[in-house]
C-alpha positions in Angstrom: 1.9 2.3 19.3 -0.4 1.5 16.4 0.6 0.1 13.0 -2.6 0.1 11.0 -3.4 -0.3 7.3 -6.7 0.9 5.9 -7.7 -0.1 2.4 -9.2 2.8 0.6 -9.3 1.4 -2.9 -8.8 -2.1 -4.3 -9.8 -1.9 -7.9 -7.5 -1.5 -10.9 -8.0 0.8 -13.9 -11.8 0.6 -14.0 -13.6 1.2 -10.7 -16.3 -1.2 -9.5 -19.6 0.0 -8.1 -18.3 -0.9 -4.7 -14.5 -0.6 -5.2 -12.4 2.5 -5.9 -9.0 2.5 -7.6 -5.8 2.1 -5.7 -5.3 3.9 -2.4 -4.3 2.9 1.1 -3.8 4.7 4.4 -1.0 3.6 6.8 -1.0 4.9 10.4 2.2 4.3 12.4 2.5 5.6 15.9 -0.4 8.0 15.2 1.3 9.4 12.0 -0.8 9.1 8.9 0.6 8.3 5.4 -1.2 7.9 2.1 -0.2 5.3 -0.5 -1.4 6.1 -4.0 -4.4 8.3 -4.7 -6.8 6.9 -7.2 -10.0 8.7 -8.2 -12.4 9.0 -5.3 -9.8 8.7 -2.6 -10.8 11.8 -0.7 -14.4 10.5 -0.4 -13.0 7.2 1.0 -10.9 9.2 3.5 -14.0 10.9 4.7 -15.9 7.6 4.9 -13.2 6.1 7.0 -13.1 9.1 9.3 -9.5 9.9 8.6 -8.1 13.4 8.8 -7.2 15.3 5.7 -4.8 17.6 7.5 -3.0 14.9 9.5 -1.7 13.2 6.3 2.1 13.8 6.7 3.2 12.3 3.4 1.9 10.8 0.2 3.7 8.0 -1.7 2.7 7.7 -5.4 3.9 4.5 -7.1 3.5 5.7 -10.7 1.5 8.1 -12.8 -1.1 5.8 -14.3 -4.5 7.4 -13.6 -5.8 4.7 -11.3 -3.0 5.5 -8.9 -3.0 9.4 -9.0 -6.2 10.8 -10.5 -7.5 11.6 -7.0 -4.4 13.7 -6.1 -5.5 17.1 -7.4 -8.9 17.1 -5.6 -7.3 15.9 -2.4 -4.6 18.6 -2.4 -7.3 21.3 -2.9 -9.4 19.9 -0.1 -6.5 20.0 2.3 -6.2 23.7 1.5 -10.0 24.2 2.2 -9.4 22.6 5.6 -6.8 25.3 6.3 -3.8 23.0 6.3 -0.6 24.9 7.1 2.1 22.2 7.6 4.3 21.1 4.7 3.1 18.1 2.7 5.8 15.8 1.4 4.9 13.9 -1.8 7.2 11.0 -2.9 6.9 9.7 -6.4 8.7 9.0 -9.7 10.5 11.8 -11.4 7.7 12.3 -14.0 5.3 13.2 -11.2 7.1 16.5 -10.8 5.8 18.2 -13.9 2.2 17.1 -13.0 2.5 18.8 -9.6 4.0 21.9 -11.2 1.0 22.1 -13.6 -1.4 21.8 -10.6 0.4 24.4 -8.6 0.6 26.8 -11.5 -3.2 26.9 -11.9 -4.6 26.0 -8.5 -1.8 26.5 -5.9 -1.8 30.3 -5.4 -4.0 30.2 -2.3 -3.3 26.7 -1.2 -2.0 27.8 2.2 0.6 25.1 2.7 3.8 24.0 1.0 4.0 20.9 -1.3 7.5 19.4 -1.1 8.1 16.9 -4.0 10.8 14.4 -3.5 11.6 12.2 -6.6 12.3 8.5 -6.0 15.2 6.3 -7.1 15.7 2.6 -6.7 16.8 1.9 -3.1 16.1 5.4 -1.8 15.6 5.4 1.9 13.4 8.0 3.6 13.9 8.4 7.4 10.7 9.5 9.2 10.0 9.5 12.9 9.8 5.9 14.1 9.8 4.7 10.5 12.2 4.0 7.6 10.7 3.8 4.1 12.6 2.2 1.3 11.5 2.7 -2.4 12.3 0.0 -4.9 11.7 -0.1 -8.6 9.0 -2.4 -10.0 8.7 -4.0 -13.4 5.9 -2.1 -15.1 5.3 -0.2 -18.4 6.5 3.1 -16.9 8.7 4.2 -14.0 7.0 2.6 -11.0 8.0 2.0 -7.3 7.0 -0.2 -4.4 7.5 0.8 -0.8 8.7 -1.0 2.3 7.8 0.5 5.7 10.0 -0.6 8.6 9.3 0.5 12.2 12.2 1.9 14.1 12.3 0.8 17.8 14.3 2.7 20.3 16.6 0.4 22.3 16.2 2.5 25.4 12.6 1.2 25.8 11.4 -2.2 26.6 11.9 -3.4 23.1 9.3 -5.0 20.9 9.7 -6.7 17.5 9.9 -4.1 14.8 6.9 -4.3 12.4 7.0 -4.0 8.7 4.7 -3.6 5.7 5.4 -3.7 1.9 3.3 -2.2 -0.8 3.8 -3.7 -4.3 1.6 -2.0 -6.8 1.6 -2.7 -10.6 4.4 -5.1 -11.6 5.3 -8.1 -13.5 7.3 -10.7 -11.6 11.1 -10.1 -11.4 13.7 -11.9 -9.3 14.9 -8.9 -7.1 11.4 -8.3 -5.8 11.7 -11.1 -3.2 14.7 -9.5 -1.6 13.0 -6.1 -1.4 10.1 -7.5 0.6 11.8 -10.3 2.5 10.4 -11.1 6.0 7.7 -8.4 6.1 4.8 -8.9 8.4 2.3 -8.0 5.7 2.9 -7.9 2.0 0.4 -6.2 -0.3 0.9 -7.5 -3.8 -1.2 -6.7 -6.8 -3.0 -9.7 -8.3 -4.8 -8.2 -11.2 -5.4 -11.5 -13.0 -6.3 -15.1 -11.9 -4.2 -18.1 -12.8 -4.5 -19.1 -16.4 -4.2 -15.5 -17.6 -0.4 -15.3 -17.4 -0.2 -14.1 -21.0 -2.5 -11.2 -20.3 -0.6 -10.3 -17.2 2.7 -10.3 -19.0 1.2 -8.2 -21.8 0.3 -5.4 -19.4 3.2 -5.9 -16.9 1.0 -7.2 -14.1 0.9 -10.3 -11.9 -1.5 -13.2 -11.4 -2.6 -14.7 -8.1 -0.1 -17.5 -8.2 2.8 -15.1 -9.0 1.9 -12.9 -6.0 1.6 -15.9 -3.8 4.9 -17.3 -5.0 6.6 -14.0 -4.1 5.1 -14.1 -0.6 6.3 -17.6 0.0 9.8 -17.0 -1.3 10.1 -13.8 0.8 8.9 -15.5 4.0 6.1 -12.9 4.5 3.8 -13.2 7.4 0.6 -12.4 5.5 -0.2 -11.7 1.8 -2.9 -9.3 0.9 -4.0 -9.1 -2.8 -5.9 -6.4 -4.6 -5.9 -4.3 -7.8 -8.5 -6.6 -9.3 -9.2 -6.6 -13.0 -12.8 -5.7 -14.0 -12.9 -9.1 -15.8 -12.9 -10.8 -12.5 -16.4 -11.4 -11.2 -15.7 -13.6 -8.2 -13.0 -12.1 -6.0 -13.1 -14.9 -3.5 -11.6 -17.3 -6.0 -8.5 -15.2 -6.3 -7.8 -15.7 -2.6 -8.4 -19.5 -3.0 -5.9 -19.6 -5.8 -3.3 -17.8 -3.7 -3.8 -20.2 -0.8 -2.8 -23.1 -3.0 0.7 -21.7 -2.7 0.7 -19.4 0.3 -2.0 -20.3 2.9 -1.9 -17.0 4.7 -3.4 -15.1 1.7 -6.4 -12.8 1.9 -8.3 -10.7 -0.6 -8.9 -7.1 0.4 -12.0 -5.0 0.1 -12.5 -1.2 0.4 -12.8 -0.4 4.1 -10.8 -3.4 5.4 -8.5 -2.6 8.3 -5.4 -4.6 9.2 -3.6 -4.1 12.4 -0.1 -5.4 13.1 0.0 -5.6 17.0 3.3 -5.0 18.7 5.0 -8.1 20.2 7.8 -7.9 22.8 11.0 -9.5 21.8 10.8 -12.2 24.4 7.3 -13.3 23.4 7.2 -16.4 21.3 4.6 -17.1 18.6 4.1 -20.6 17.4 4.9 -20.8 13.7 2.1 -23.4 13.2 -0.6 -21.6 15.2 -3.9 -21.3 13.2 -6.0 -18.2 12.7 -9.6 -17.8 13.9 -12.0 -16.4 11.3 -11.9 -13.0 12.9 -8.1 -12.9 13.1 -8.2 -12.7 16.9 -5.5 -15.4 17.3 -3.3 -14.1 14.5 -0.1 -12.1 15.1 -1.5 -9.9 12.3 -5.2 -9.2 12.4 -7.3 -9.5 9.2 -10.8 -9.0 8.0 -12.7 -12.1 6.9 -13.1 -12.4 3.2 
């Protein structure tokens, strides 16, 4: 009964030599979902030995290029792998015409159906063993975050439902805390370090301290930060800044894998237990920075 997050891309608008733009893969109970699809995502999927045809749904936060430029290539590759099952794509309303353009030129022999479902604030998507809630972010254009909540059957020996929230490009806003309250892992963009609040506000992004403040106020279990500006040369310092406010903060790298293990309801976890460097004693495993 896995709940596994794989980081496929951790850069922002400009890719690094060792970092691709935004993309993540989330596997829940063996079902695979893609979160954003920046340029180069299909190469990262191959490198992580994930299946093109097993991706059940794609969630696109917004139509800035570093979050969706990899989508056309991925959709075509799925056809070349003889995918037959429907592919659901969830995204803002303005993603619809882009998909229509793609299908009008390249979709004749695709071999499978693309089902586009536009998002709205508070939209809930019921999937097997998982509820997904979309919530609007504070960005230059229509942009959404996603919360993934595990659904546990009461007929089975119950475990604590697990949860993950993906917050891509956004400036801080009060309602965000409520949307991500109590999640096991919160991914929150931290494009800029502290001291660059003016730049972050100009482009509707967040700093390290703003991301960490959100995690603290929401009572998240862990904070992961990414979407690094190309201006940042030392990624490790971003994690250090976050830990000034929220100790359980970690920077992500392409290829990092985070597993949320299942915990039975009767098991107790000490709130003040410490993490080993390899994450072995953590309720939520993490890769070392």
